[in-house]
PDB file of N, CA, C and O in Angstrom:
ATOM      1  N   MET A   1       1.197  33.447 -17.382  1.00  0.00           N
ATOM      2  CA  MET A   1       1.287  32.710 -16.119  1.00  0.00           C
ATOM      3  C   MET A   1       1.492  31.153 -16.466  1.00  0.00           C
ATOM      4  O   MET A   1       2.494  30.553 -16.076  1.00  0.00           O
ATOM      5  N   GLY A   2       0.489  30.540 -17.218  1.00  0.00           N
ATOM      6  CA  GLY A   2       0.596  29.156 -17.570  1.00  0.00           C
ATOM      7  C   GLY A   2      -0.086  28.166 -16.673  1.00  0.00           C
ATOM      8  O   GLY A   2      -0.461  28.528 -15.557  1.00  0.00           O
ATOM      9  N   VAL A   3      -0.268  26.953 -17.088  1.00  0.00           N
ATOM     10  CA  VAL A   3      -0.886  25.974 -16.418  1.00  0.00           C
ATOM     11  C   VAL A   3       0.036  24.881 -16.238  1.00  0.00           C
ATOM     12  O   VAL A   3       0.637  24.417 -17.207  1.00  0.00           O
ATOM     13  N   GLU A   4       0.214  24.373 -14.909  1.00  0.00           N
ATOM     14  CA  GLU A   4       1.157  23.448 -14.447  1.00  0.00           C
ATOM     15  C   GLU A   4       0.628  22.009 -14.460  1.00  0.00           C
ATOM     16  O   GLU A   4      -0.430  21.731 -13.895  1.00  0.00           O
ATOM     17  N   ILE A   5       1.293  21.184 -15.042  1.00  0.00           N
ATOM     18  CA  ILE A   5       1.006  19.772 -15.042  1.00  0.00           C
ATOM     19  C   ILE A   5       2.154  18.821 -14.347  1.00  0.00           C
ATOM     20  O   ILE A   5       3.356  19.077 -14.419  1.00  0.00           O
ATOM     21  N   TYR A   6       1.676  17.839 -13.757  1.00  0.00           N
ATOM     22  CA  TYR A   6       2.679  16.824 -13.169  1.00  0.00           C
ATOM     23  C   TYR A   6       3.070  15.841 -14.048  1.00  0.00           C
ATOM     24  O   TYR A   6       2.223  15.396 -14.822  1.00  0.00           O
ATOM     25  N   VAL A   7       4.333  15.368 -14.075  1.00  0.00           N
ATOM     26  CA  VAL A   7       4.804  14.253 -15.046  1.00  0.00           C
ATOM     27  C   VAL A   7       5.614  13.352 -14.167  1.00  0.00           C
ATOM     28  O   VAL A   7       6.597  13.778 -13.560  1.00  0.00           O
ATOM     29  N   GLY A   8       5.182  12.024 -14.089  1.00  0.00           N
ATOM     30  CA  GLY A   8       5.765  11.037 -13.064  1.00  0.00           C
ATOM     31  C   GLY A   8       6.268   9.929 -14.120  1.00  0.00           C
ATOM     32  O   GLY A   8       6.070   9.885 -15.334  1.00  0.00           O
ATOM     33  N   GLN A   9       7.007   9.010 -13.249  1.00  0.00           N
ATOM     34  CA  GLN A   9       7.482   7.738 -14.000  1.00  0.00           C
ATOM     35  C   GLN A   9       8.552   8.021 -14.871  1.00  0.00           C
ATOM     36  O   GLN A   9       8.782   7.194 -15.753  1.00  0.00           O
ATOM     37  N   LEU A  10       9.404   9.258 -14.775  1.00  0.00           N
ATOM     38  CA  LEU A  10      10.444   9.537 -15.734  1.00  0.00           C
ATOM     39  C   LEU A  10      11.766   8.700 -15.412  1.00  0.00           C
ATOM     40  O   LEU A  10      12.188   8.489 -14.275  1.00  0.00           O
ATOM     41  N   SER A  11      12.310   8.287 -16.524  1.00  0.00           N
ATOM     42  CA  SER A  11      13.625   7.632 -16.490  1.00  0.00           C
ATOM     43  C   SER A  11      14.723   8.646 -15.808  1.00  0.00           C
ATOM     44  O   SER A  11      14.686   9.866 -15.972  1.00  0.00           O
ATOM     45  N   GLY A  12      15.576   8.051 -15.124  1.00  0.00           N
ATOM     46  CA  GLY A  12      16.709   8.868 -14.423  1.00  0.00           C
ATOM     47  C   GLY A  12      17.591   9.415 -15.511  1.00  0.00           C
ATOM     48  O   GLY A  12      18.428  10.252 -15.174  1.00  0.00           O
ATOM     49  N   ALA A  13      17.509   9.026 -16.862  1.00  0.00           N
ATOM     50  CA  ALA A  13      18.285   9.472 -17.813  1.00  0.00           C
ATOM     51  C   ALA A  13      17.713  10.598 -18.650  1.00  0.00           C
ATOM     52  O   ALA A  13      18.400  11.115 -19.532  1.00  0.00           O
ATOM     53  N   VAL A  14      16.437  11.004 -18.391  1.00  0.00           N
ATOM     54  CA  VAL A  14      15.615  11.918 -19.290  1.00  0.00           C
ATOM     55  C   VAL A  14      16.293  13.446 -18.862  1.00  0.00           C
ATOM     56  O   VAL A  14      16.860  13.721 -17.804  1.00  0.00           O
ATOM     57  N   THR A  15      16.070  14.243 -19.912  1.00  0.00           N
ATOM     58  CA  THR A  15      16.620  15.678 -19.636  1.00  0.00           C
ATOM     59  C   THR A  15      15.415  16.537 -19.889  1.00  0.00           C
ATOM     60  O   THR A  15      14.436  16.180 -20.544  1.00  0.00           O
ATOM     61  N   GLU A  16      15.586  17.748 -19.286  1.00  0.00           N
ATOM     62  CA  GLU A  16      14.490  18.760 -19.523  1.00  0.00           C
ATOM     63  C   GLU A  16      14.176  19.044 -20.908  1.00  0.00           C
ATOM     64  O   GLU A  16      13.011  19.261 -21.241  1.00  0.00           O
ATOM     65  N   ASP A  17      15.222  19.060 -21.821  1.00  0.00           N
ATOM     66  CA  ASP A  17      14.931  19.403 -23.217  1.00  0.00           C
ATOM     67  C   ASP A  17      14.146  18.193 -23.870  1.00  0.00           C
ATOM     68  O   ASP A  17      13.378  18.385 -24.813  1.00  0.00           O
ATOM     69  N   GLU A  18      14.372  16.919 -23.323  1.00  0.00           N
ATOM     70  CA  GLU A  18      13.595  15.837 -23.937  1.00  0.00           C
ATOM     71  C   GLU A  18      12.143  16.069 -23.464  1.00  0.00           C
ATOM     72  O   GLU A  18      11.267  15.951 -24.321  1.00  0.00           O
ATOM     73  N   VAL A  19      11.812  16.360 -22.303  1.00  0.00           N
ATOM     74  CA  VAL A  19      10.531  16.565 -21.824  1.00  0.00           C
ATOM     75  C   VAL A  19       9.951  17.737 -22.542  1.00  0.00           C
ATOM     76  O   VAL A  19       8.813  17.611 -22.994  1.00  0.00           O
ATOM     77  N   ARG A  20      10.588  18.852 -22.701  1.00  0.00           N
ATOM     78  CA  ARG A  20      10.086  20.087 -23.460  1.00  0.00           C
ATOM     79  C   ARG A  20       9.722  19.664 -24.914  1.00  0.00           C
ATOM     80  O   ARG A  20       8.683  20.091 -25.418  1.00  0.00           O
ATOM     81  N   LYS A  21      10.510  18.877 -25.563  1.00  0.00           N
ATOM     82  CA  LYS A  21      10.233  18.515 -26.933  1.00  0.00           C
ATOM     83  C   LYS A  21       8.972  17.537 -27.007  1.00  0.00           C
ATOM     84  O   LYS A  21       8.152  17.635 -27.920  1.00  0.00           O
ATOM     85  N   LEU A  22       8.881  16.693 -26.102  1.00  0.00           N
ATOM     86  CA  LEU A  22       7.804  15.709 -26.014  1.00  0.00           C
ATOM     87  C   LEU A  22       6.482  16.651 -25.911  1.00  0.00           C
ATOM     88  O   LEU A  22       5.587  16.573 -26.752  1.00  0.00           O
ATOM     89  N   PHE A  23       6.440  17.467 -24.906  1.00  0.00           N
ATOM     90  CA  PHE A  23       5.241  18.194 -24.489  1.00  0.00           C
ATOM     91  C   PHE A  23       4.892  19.254 -25.505  1.00  0.00           C
ATOM     92  O   PHE A  23       3.753  19.720 -25.523  1.00  0.00           O
ATOM     93  N   SER A  24       5.898  19.688 -26.424  1.00  0.00           N
ATOM     94  CA  SER A  24       5.637  20.641 -27.370  1.00  0.00           C
ATOM     95  C   SER A  24       4.592  20.276 -28.407  1.00  0.00           C
ATOM     96  O   SER A  24       4.039  21.141 -29.087  1.00  0.00           O
ATOM     97  N   VAL A  25       4.332  18.981 -28.516  1.00  0.00           N
ATOM     98  CA  VAL A  25       3.418  18.506 -29.546  1.00  0.00           C
ATOM     99  C   VAL A  25       1.938  18.915 -29.091  1.00  0.00           C
ATOM    100  O   VAL A  25       1.003  18.889 -29.891  1.00  0.00           O
ATOM    101  N   ALA A  26       1.787  19.297 -27.743  1.00  0.00           N
ATOM    102  CA  ALA A  26       0.480  19.726 -27.292  1.00  0.00           C
ATOM    103  C   ALA A  26       0.381  21.248 -27.286  1.00  0.00           C
ATOM    104  O   ALA A  26      -0.675  21.800 -26.977  1.00  0.00           O
ATOM    105  N   GLY A  27       1.418  21.895 -27.609  1.00  0.00           N
ATOM    106  CA  GLY A  27       1.356  23.493 -27.477  1.00  0.00           C
ATOM    107  C   GLY A  27       2.680  24.111 -27.045  1.00  0.00           C
ATOM    108  O   GLY A  27       3.755  23.529 -27.182  1.00  0.00           O
ATOM    109  N   THR A  28       2.538  25.331 -26.513  1.00  0.00           N
ATOM    110  CA  THR A  28       3.687  26.019 -26.040  1.00  0.00           C
ATOM    111  C   THR A  28       4.062  25.802 -24.565  1.00  0.00           C
ATOM    112  O   THR A  28       3.308  26.078 -23.632  1.00  0.00           O
ATOM    113  N   VAL A  29       5.389  25.241 -24.427  1.00  0.00           N
ATOM    114  CA  VAL A  29       5.861  24.727 -23.098  1.00  0.00           C
ATOM    115  C   VAL A  29       6.598  26.123 -22.612  1.00  0.00           C
ATOM    116  O   VAL A  29       7.532  26.634 -23.230  1.00  0.00           O
ATOM    117  N   THR A  30       6.027  26.645 -21.415  1.00  0.00           N
ATOM    118  CA  THR A  30       6.611  27.688 -20.872  1.00  0.00           C
ATOM    119  C   THR A  30       7.802  27.370 -20.042  1.00  0.00           C
ATOM    120  O   THR A  30       8.822  28.054 -20.134  1.00  0.00           O
ATOM    121  N   SER A  31       7.705  26.296 -19.185  1.00  0.00           N
ATOM    122  CA  SER A  31       8.841  25.765 -18.564  1.00  0.00           C
ATOM    123  C   SER A  31       8.891  24.274 -18.185  1.00  0.00           C
ATOM    124  O   SER A  31       7.862  23.599 -18.237  1.00  0.00           O
ATOM    125  N   VAL A  32      10.003  23.779 -17.827  1.00  0.00           N
ATOM    126  CA  VAL A  32      10.038  22.425 -17.358  1.00  0.00           C
ATOM    127  C   VAL A  32      10.986  22.354 -16.217  1.00  0.00           C
ATOM    128  O   VAL A  32      12.097  22.884 -16.240  1.00  0.00           O
ATOM    129  N   ARG A  33      10.463  21.618 -15.126  1.00  0.00           N
ATOM    130  CA  ARG A  33      11.345  21.538 -13.941  1.00  0.00           C
ATOM    131  C   ARG A  33      11.319  20.149 -13.405  1.00  0.00           C
ATOM    132  O   ARG A  33      10.271  19.632 -13.018  1.00  0.00           O
ATOM    133  N   LEU A  34      12.528  19.514 -13.380  1.00  0.00           N
ATOM    134  CA  LEU A  34      12.703  18.045 -12.880  1.00  0.00           C
ATOM    135  C   LEU A  34      12.949  18.074 -11.559  1.00  0.00           C
ATOM    136  O   LEU A  34      13.867  18.773 -11.129  1.00  0.00           O
ATOM    137  N   VAL A  35      12.179  17.330 -10.744  1.00  0.00           N
ATOM    138  CA  VAL A  35      12.391  17.500  -9.206  1.00  0.00           C
ATOM    139  C   VAL A  35      13.599  16.680  -8.766  1.00  0.00           C
ATOM    140  O   VAL A  35      13.758  15.544  -9.213  1.00  0.00           O
ATOM    141  N   THR A  36      14.388  17.184  -7.967  1.00  0.00           N
ATOM    142  CA  THR A  36      15.610  16.443  -7.254  1.00  0.00           C
ATOM    143  C   THR A  36      15.458  16.686  -5.811  1.00  0.00           C
ATOM    144  O   THR A  36      14.788  17.604  -5.339  1.00  0.00           O
ATOM    145  N   ASP A  37      16.218  15.680  -5.034  1.00  0.00           N
ATOM    146  CA  ASP A  37      16.257  15.692  -3.723  1.00  0.00           C
ATOM    147  C   ASP A  37      17.083  16.893  -3.249  1.00  0.00           C
ATOM    148  O   ASP A  37      18.192  17.086  -3.746  1.00  0.00           O
ATOM    149  N   PRO A  38      16.591  17.697  -2.318  1.00  0.00           N
ATOM    150  CA  PRO A  38      17.368  18.930  -1.866  1.00  0.00           C
ATOM    151  C   PRO A  38      18.610  18.432  -1.137  1.00  0.00           C
ATOM    152  O   PRO A  38      19.599  19.161  -1.212  1.00  0.00           O
ATOM    153  N   GLY A  39      18.701  17.380  -0.492  1.00  0.00           N
ATOM    154  CA  GLY A  39      19.892  16.940   0.226  1.00  0.00           C
ATOM    155  C   GLY A  39      20.946  16.365  -0.657  1.00  0.00           C
ATOM    156  O   GLY A  39      22.067  16.874  -0.676  1.00  0.00           O
ATOM    157  N   SER A  40      20.625  15.269  -1.434  1.00  0.00           N
ATOM    158  CA  SER A  40      21.516  14.593  -2.224  1.00  0.00           C
ATOM    159  C   SER A  40      21.599  15.158  -3.669  1.00  0.00           C
ATOM    160  O   SER A  40      22.645  15.026  -4.305  1.00  0.00           O
ATOM    161  N   GLY A  41      20.605  15.734  -4.157  1.00  0.00           N
ATOM    162  CA  GLY A  41      20.594  16.154  -5.698  1.00  0.00           C
ATOM    163  C   GLY A  41      20.186  15.212  -6.420  1.00  0.00           C
ATOM    164  O   GLY A  41      20.204  15.400  -7.637  1.00  0.00           O
ATOM    165  N   GLU A  42      19.741  14.036  -5.939  1.00  0.00           N
ATOM    166  CA  GLU A  42      19.302  12.914  -6.791  1.00  0.00           C
ATOM    167  C   GLU A  42      18.025  13.155  -7.474  1.00  0.00           C
ATOM    168  O   GLU A  42      17.121  13.662  -6.810  1.00  0.00           O
ATOM    169  N   PHE A  43      17.819  12.860  -8.719  1.00  0.00           N
ATOM    170  CA  PHE A  43      16.713  12.968  -9.495  1.00  0.00           C
ATOM    171  C   PHE A  43      15.629  12.060  -8.894  1.00  0.00           C
ATOM    172  O   PHE A  43      15.873  10.885  -8.620  1.00  0.00           O
ATOM    173  N   ARG A  44      14.304  12.683  -8.675  1.00  0.00           N
ATOM    174  CA  ARG A  44      13.336  11.954  -7.967  1.00  0.00           C
ATOM    175  C   ARG A  44      12.336  11.181  -9.217  1.00  0.00           C
ATOM    176  O   ARG A  44      11.348  10.557  -8.829  1.00  0.00           O
ATOM    177  N   GLY A  45      12.552  11.232 -10.282  1.00  0.00           N
ATOM    178  CA  GLY A  45      11.771  10.491 -11.370  1.00  0.00           C
ATOM    179  C   GLY A  45      10.483  11.209 -11.712  1.00  0.00           C
ATOM    180  O   GLY A  45       9.575  10.619 -12.298  1.00  0.00           O
ATOM    181  N   CYS A  46      10.397  12.498 -11.344  1.00  0.00           N
ATOM    182  CA  CYS A  46       9.208  13.336 -11.686  1.00  0.00           C
ATOM    183  C   CYS A  46       9.579  14.691 -11.957  1.00  0.00           C
ATOM    184  O   CYS A  46      10.723  15.082 -11.724  1.00  0.00           O
ATOM    185  N   GLY A  47       8.590  15.522 -12.487  1.00  0.00           N
ATOM    186  CA  GLY A  47       8.687  16.788 -12.625  1.00  0.00           C
ATOM    187  C   GLY A  47       7.438  17.683 -12.925  1.00  0.00           C
ATOM    188  O   GLY A  47       6.336  17.164 -12.749  1.00  0.00           O
ATOM    189  N   TYR A  48       7.499  18.885 -13.330  1.00  0.00           N
ATOM    190  CA  TYR A  48       6.359  19.788 -13.700  1.00  0.00           C
ATOM    191  C   TYR A  48       6.579  20.447 -14.984  1.00  0.00           C
ATOM    192  O   TYR A  48       7.683  20.896 -15.293  1.00  0.00           O
ATOM    193  N   VAL A  49       5.577  20.512 -15.720  1.00  0.00           N
ATOM    194  CA  VAL A  49       5.688  21.156 -17.003  1.00  0.00           C
ATOM    195  C   VAL A  49       4.609  22.322 -17.025  1.00  0.00           C
ATOM    196  O   VAL A  49       3.457  22.079 -16.667  1.00  0.00           O
ATOM    197  N   ILE A  50       4.937  23.419 -17.392  1.00  0.00           N
ATOM    198  CA  ILE A  50       3.928  24.595 -17.489  1.00  0.00           C
ATOM    199  C   ILE A  50       3.729  24.817 -18.950  1.00  0.00           C
ATOM    200  O   ILE A  50       4.647  25.109 -19.716  1.00  0.00           O
ATOM    201  N   MET A  51       2.387  24.652 -19.322  1.00  0.00           N
ATOM    202  CA  MET A  51       1.912  24.949 -20.677  1.00  0.00           C
ATOM    203  C   MET A  51       1.313  26.387 -20.723  1.00  0.00           C
ATOM    204  O   MET A  51       0.814  26.871 -19.707  1.00  0.00           O
ATOM    205  N   SER A  52       1.354  26.953 -21.698  1.00  0.00           N
ATOM    206  CA  SER A  52       0.739  28.494 -21.740  1.00  0.00           C
ATOM    207  C   SER A  52      -0.720  28.462 -21.658  1.00  0.00           C
ATOM    208  O   SER A  52      -1.265  29.512 -21.320  1.00  0.00           O
ATOM    209  N   THR A  53      -1.395  27.520 -21.889  1.00  0.00           N
ATOM    210  CA  THR A  53      -3.002  27.726 -21.723  1.00  0.00           C
ATOM    211  C   THR A  53      -3.569  26.389 -21.079  1.00  0.00           C
ATOM    212  O   THR A  53      -2.999  25.298 -21.087  1.00  0.00           O
ATOM    213  N   GLU A  54      -4.811  26.692 -20.516  1.00  0.00           N
ATOM    214  CA  GLU A  54      -5.478  25.529 -19.911  1.00  0.00           C
ATOM    215  C   GLU A  54      -5.762  24.435 -21.075  1.00  0.00           C
ATOM    216  O   GLU A  54      -5.675  23.223 -20.875  1.00  0.00           O
ATOM    217  N   GLU A  55      -6.120  25.037 -22.349  1.00  0.00           N
ATOM    218  CA  GLU A  55      -6.369  24.111 -23.255  1.00  0.00           C
ATOM    219  C   GLU A  55      -5.208  23.192 -23.793  1.00  0.00           C
ATOM    220  O   GLU A  55      -5.423  22.044 -24.183  1.00  0.00           O
ATOM    221  N   GLU A  56      -3.963  23.776 -23.787  1.00  0.00           N
ATOM    222  CA  GLU A  56      -2.776  23.021 -24.098  1.00  0.00           C
ATOM    223  C   GLU A  56      -2.490  22.057 -22.990  1.00  0.00           C
ATOM    224  O   GLU A  56      -2.128  20.911 -23.257  1.00  0.00           O
ATOM    225  N   ALA A  57      -2.638  22.474 -21.751  1.00  0.00           N
ATOM    226  CA  ALA A  57      -2.389  21.492 -20.620  1.00  0.00           C
ATOM    227  C   ALA A  57      -3.420  20.323 -20.681  1.00  0.00           C
ATOM    228  O   ALA A  57      -3.092  19.170 -20.405  1.00  0.00           O
ATOM    229  N   ASP A  58      -4.765  20.699 -21.081  1.00  0.00           N
ATOM    230  CA  ASP A  58      -5.654  19.395 -21.163  1.00  0.00           C
ATOM    231  C   ASP A  58      -5.258  18.537 -22.258  1.00  0.00           C
ATOM    232  O   ASP A  58      -5.333  17.316 -22.117  1.00  0.00           O
ATOM    233  N   GLU A  59      -4.794  19.114 -23.465  1.00  0.00           N
ATOM    234  CA  GLU A  59      -4.219  18.329 -24.607  1.00  0.00           C
ATOM    235  C   GLU A  59      -3.136  17.575 -24.119  1.00  0.00           C
ATOM    236  O   GLU A  59      -3.094  16.372 -24.376  1.00  0.00           O
ATOM    237  N   ALA A  60      -2.249  18.114 -23.448  1.00  0.00           N
ATOM    238  CA  ALA A  60      -0.954  17.418 -22.981  1.00  0.00           C
ATOM    239  C   ALA A  60      -1.329  16.092 -22.173  1.00  0.00           C
ATOM    240  O   ALA A  60      -0.846  14.991 -22.437  1.00  0.00           O
ATOM    241  N   VAL A  61      -2.318  16.354 -21.084  1.00  0.00           N
ATOM    242  CA  VAL A  61      -2.635  15.321 -20.367  1.00  0.00           C
ATOM    243  C   VAL A  61      -3.369  14.158 -21.201  1.00  0.00           C
ATOM    244  O   VAL A  61      -3.160  12.971 -20.952  1.00  0.00           O
ATOM    245  N   GLY A  62      -4.148  14.544 -22.099  1.00  0.00           N
ATOM    246  CA  GLY A  62      -5.009  13.548 -22.792  1.00  0.00           C
ATOM    247  C   GLY A  62      -4.145  12.789 -23.790  1.00  0.00           C
ATOM    248  O   GLY A  62      -4.333  11.597 -24.032  1.00  0.00           O
ATOM    249  N   LEU A  63      -3.125  13.573 -24.401  1.00  0.00           N
ATOM    250  CA  LEU A  63      -2.346  13.011 -25.449  1.00  0.00           C
ATOM    251  C   LEU A  63      -1.119  12.206 -24.818  1.00  0.00           C
ATOM    252  O   LEU A  63      -0.769  11.148 -25.341  1.00  0.00           O
ATOM    253  N   LEU A  64      -0.519  12.670 -23.784  1.00  0.00           N
ATOM    254  CA  LEU A  64       0.781  12.068 -23.376  1.00  0.00           C
ATOM    255  C   LEU A  64       0.770  11.187 -22.048  1.00  0.00           C
ATOM    256  O   LEU A  64       1.797  10.612 -21.687  1.00  0.00           O
ATOM    257  N   ASN A  65      -0.371  11.103 -21.361  1.00  0.00           N
ATOM    258  CA  ASN A  65      -0.493  10.177 -20.195  1.00  0.00           C
ATOM    259  C   ASN A  65      -0.261   8.690 -20.868  1.00  0.00           C
ATOM    260  O   ASN A  65      -0.984   8.275 -21.774  1.00  0.00           O
ATOM    261  N   GLY A  66       0.621   8.090 -20.421  1.00  0.00           N
ATOM    262  CA  GLY A  66       0.974   6.655 -20.871  1.00  0.00           C
ATOM    263  C   GLY A  66       1.936   6.564 -22.094  1.00  0.00           C
ATOM    264  O   GLY A  66       2.289   5.502 -22.605  1.00  0.00           O
ATOM    265  N   ALA A  67       2.330   7.856 -22.515  1.00  0.00           N
ATOM    266  CA  ALA A  67       3.327   7.884 -23.649  1.00  0.00           C
ATOM    267  C   ALA A  67       4.647   7.330 -23.228  1.00  0.00           C
ATOM    268  O   ALA A  67       4.969   7.277 -22.041  1.00  0.00           O
ATOM    269  N   LEU A  68       5.375   6.936 -24.157  1.00  0.00           N
ATOM    270  CA  LEU A  68       6.618   6.447 -23.949  1.00  0.00           C
ATOM    271  C   LEU A  68       7.680   7.462 -24.106  1.00  0.00           C
ATOM    272  O   LEU A  68       7.802   8.087 -25.160  1.00  0.00           O
ATOM    273  N   LEU A  69       8.446   7.641 -23.095  1.00  0.00           N
ATOM    274  CA  LEU A  69       9.646   8.733 -23.214  1.00  0.00           C
ATOM    275  C   LEU A  69      10.877   7.869 -22.733  1.00  0.00           C
ATOM    276  O   LEU A  69      10.931   7.318 -21.633  1.00  0.00           O
ATOM    277  N   GLY A  70      11.792   7.826 -23.636  1.00  0.00           N
ATOM    278  CA  GLY A  70      12.873   6.899 -23.247  1.00  0.00           C
ATOM    279  C   GLY A  70      12.531   5.563 -23.111  1.00  0.00           C
ATOM    280  O   GLY A  70      11.956   4.991 -24.036  1.00  0.00           O
ATOM    281  N   ASP A  71      12.836   4.931 -21.976  1.00  0.00           N
ATOM    282  CA  ASP A  71      12.447   3.569 -21.790  1.00  0.00           C
ATOM    283  C   ASP A  71      11.289   3.378 -20.771  1.00  0.00           C
ATOM    284  O   ASP A  71      11.115   2.324 -20.159  1.00  0.00           O
ATOM    285  N   ARG A  72      10.542   4.443 -20.644  1.00  0.00           N
ATOM    286  CA  ARG A  72       9.379   4.302 -19.791  1.00  0.00           C
ATOM    287  C   ARG A  72       7.997   4.994 -20.296  1.00  0.00           C
ATOM    288  O   ARG A  72       7.936   5.926 -21.098  1.00  0.00           O
ATOM    289  N   ARG A  73       6.974   4.395 -19.706  1.00  0.00           N
ATOM    290  CA  ARG A  73       5.709   5.046 -19.944  1.00  0.00           C
ATOM    291  C   ARG A  73       5.442   6.050 -18.776  1.00  0.00           C
ATOM    292  O   ARG A  73       5.492   5.754 -17.582  1.00  0.00           O
ATOM    293  N   ILE A  74       5.153   7.272 -19.291  1.00  0.00           N
ATOM    294  CA  ILE A  74       5.108   8.289 -18.246  1.00  0.00           C
ATOM    295  C   ILE A  74       3.687   8.514 -17.797  1.00  0.00           C
ATOM    296  O   ILE A  74       2.765   8.241 -18.566  1.00  0.00           O
ATOM    297  N   ALA A  75       3.463   8.992 -16.606  1.00  0.00           N
ATOM    298  CA  ALA A  75       2.176   9.552 -16.097  1.00  0.00           C
ATOM    299  C   ALA A  75       2.134  10.967 -16.119  1.00  0.00           C
ATOM    300  O   ALA A  75       3.035  11.609 -15.578  1.00  0.00           O
ATOM    301  N   VAL A  76       1.022  11.617 -16.785  1.00  0.00           N
ATOM    302  CA  VAL A  76       0.762  12.935 -16.858  1.00  0.00           C
ATOM    303  C   VAL A  76      -0.581  13.291 -16.221  1.00  0.00           C
ATOM    304  O   VAL A  76      -1.641  12.755 -16.545  1.00  0.00           O
ATOM    305  N   LYS A  77      -0.442  14.285 -15.244  1.00  0.00           N
ATOM    306  CA  LYS A  77      -1.757  14.520 -14.601  1.00  0.00           C
ATOM    307  C   LYS A  77      -1.897  16.020 -14.344  1.00  0.00           C
ATOM    308  O   LYS A  77      -0.915  16.736 -14.148  1.00  0.00           O
ATOM    309  N   ALA A  78      -2.993  16.410 -14.352  1.00  0.00           N
ATOM    310  CA  ALA A  78      -3.421  17.918 -14.019  1.00  0.00           C
ATOM    311  C   ALA A  78      -3.009  18.181 -12.589  1.00  0.00           C
ATOM    312  O   ALA A  78      -3.278  17.346 -11.724  1.00  0.00           O
ATOM    313  N   VAL A  79      -2.393  19.260 -12.308  1.00  0.00           N
ATOM    314  CA  VAL A  79      -2.051  19.678 -10.935  1.00  0.00           C
ATOM    315  C   VAL A  79      -3.268  20.301 -10.377  1.00  0.00           C
ATOM    316  O   VAL A  79      -3.775  21.224 -11.015  1.00  0.00           O
ATOM    317  N   SER A  80      -3.843  19.882  -9.177  1.00  0.00           N
ATOM    318  CA  SER A  80      -5.165  20.432  -8.687  1.00  0.00           C
ATOM    319  C   SER A  80      -4.814  21.734  -8.053  1.00  0.00           C
ATOM    320  O   SER A  80      -3.765  21.889  -7.428  1.00  0.00           O
ATOM    321  N   LYS A  81      -5.745  22.710  -8.231  1.00  0.00           N
ATOM    322  CA  LYS A  81      -5.495  24.065  -7.551  1.00  0.00           C
ATOM    323  C   LYS A  81      -6.176  24.016  -6.224  1.00  0.00           C
ATOM    324  O   LYS A  81      -7.368  23.712  -6.206  1.00  0.00           O
ATOM    325  N   LYS A  82      -5.525  24.292  -5.069  1.00  0.00           N
ATOM    326  CA  LYS A  82      -5.963  24.152  -3.828  1.00  0.00           C
ATOM    327  C   LYS A  82      -5.366  25.387  -3.093  1.00  0.00           C
ATOM    328  O   LYS A  82      -4.616  26.199  -3.636  1.00  0.00           O
ATOM    329  N   PHE A  83      -5.781  25.440  -1.797  1.00  0.00           N
ATOM    330  CA  PHE A  83      -5.154  26.354  -0.857  1.00  0.00           C
ATOM    331  C   PHE A  83      -5.298  27.919  -1.342  1.00  0.00           C
ATOM    332  O   PHE A  83      -4.296  28.619  -1.490  1.00  0.00           O
ATOM    333  N   GLY A  84      -6.517  28.366  -1.558  1.00  0.00           N
ATOM    334  CA  GLY A  84      -6.721  29.809  -2.029  1.00  0.00           C
ATOM    335  C   GLY A  84      -6.385  30.109  -3.380  1.00  0.00           C
ATOM    336  O   GLY A  84      -6.132  31.275  -3.684  1.00  0.00           O
ATOM    337  N   GLY A  85      -6.347  29.093  -4.322  1.00  0.00           N
ATOM    338  CA  GLY A  85      -6.153  29.387  -5.639  1.00  0.00           C
ATOM    339  C   GLY A  85      -4.736  29.123  -5.963  1.00  0.00           C
ATOM    340  O   GLY A  85      -4.454  29.206  -7.158  1.00  0.00           O
ATOM    341  N   LYS A  86      -3.644  28.775  -5.015  1.00  0.00           N
ATOM    342  CA  LYS A  86      -2.395  28.457  -5.254  1.00  0.00           C
ATOM    343  C   LYS A  86      -2.279  27.093  -5.750  1.00  0.00           C
ATOM    344  O   LYS A  86      -3.116  26.256  -5.411  1.00  0.00           O
ATOM    345  N   THR A  87      -1.276  26.786  -6.553  1.00  0.00           N
ATOM    346  CA  THR A  87      -1.170  25.543  -7.125  1.00  0.00           C
ATOM    347  C   THR A  87      -0.612  24.544  -6.004  1.00  0.00           C
ATOM    348  O   THR A  87       0.466  24.704  -5.431  1.00  0.00           O
ATOM    349  N   GLY A  88      -1.527  23.465  -5.771  1.00  0.00           N
ATOM    350  CA  GLY A  88      -0.911  22.567  -4.837  1.00  0.00           C
ATOM    351  C   GLY A  88      -0.256  21.308  -5.476  1.00  0.00           C
ATOM    352  O   GLY A  88      -0.577  20.942  -6.606  1.00  0.00           O
ATOM    353  N   ARG A  89       0.603  20.701  -4.780  1.00  0.00           N
ATOM    354  CA  ARG A  89       1.500  19.544  -5.261  1.00  0.00           C
ATOM    355  C   ARG A  89       1.152  18.237  -4.423  1.00  0.00           C
ATOM    356  O   ARG A  89       1.150  18.282  -3.193  1.00  0.00           O
ATOM    357  N   ALA A  90       0.884  17.180  -5.058  1.00  0.00           N
ATOM    358  CA  ALA A  90       0.667  15.940  -4.314  1.00  0.00           C
ATOM    359  C   ALA A  90       1.548  15.733  -3.312  1.00  0.00           C
ATOM    360  O   ALA A  90       2.748  15.848  -3.561  1.00  0.00           O
ATOM    361  N   GLY A  91       1.120  15.402  -2.045  1.00  0.00           N
ATOM    362  CA  GLY A  91       2.012  14.939  -0.992  1.00  0.00           C
ATOM    363  C   GLY A  91       2.576  16.098  -0.248  1.00  0.00           C
ATOM    364  O   GLY A  91       3.292  15.883   0.729  1.00  0.00           O
ATOM    365  N   ARG A  92       2.305  17.324  -0.638  1.00  0.00           N
ATOM    366  CA  ARG A  92       2.912  18.579   0.017  1.00  0.00           C
ATOM    367  C   ARG A  92       1.838  19.617   0.276  1.00  0.00           C
ATOM    368  O   ARG A  92       0.901  19.701  -0.519  1.00  0.00           O
ATOM    369  N   GLY A  93       1.907  20.410   1.327  1.00  0.00           N
ATOM    370  CA  GLY A  93       0.959  21.485   1.691  1.00  0.00           C
ATOM    371  C   GLY A  93       0.811  22.457   0.695  1.00  0.00           C
ATOM    372  O   GLY A  93      -0.359  22.586   0.334  1.00  0.00           O
ATOM    373  N   ALA A  94       1.556  23.123   0.182  1.00  0.00           N
ATOM    374  CA  ALA A  94       1.200  24.081  -0.898  1.00  0.00           C
ATOM    375  C   ALA A  94       2.441  24.433  -1.735  1.00  0.00           C
ATOM    376  O   ALA A  94       2.346  25.216  -2.680  1.00  0.00           O
TER     377      ALA A  94
END
């Protein structure tokens, strides 16, 4: 299943492969999803990384929050679990 973490402040030029490579220093990256606007397809500067274990997710947050990726310092945060155990996303219902 894995543990989802939020990544913000991403450069518009960053790729999923670059994010995967950076986060792999903390453990096994199960998936990377960069968020795009559904209407325009424009990249929103954030995404989600799923690490294989809680320990790896904690390691990634501690190690990579404020790390330089491309030309920006990224924000890495744990995704809170809300709404009956489902993963909640900031600013959205569920």
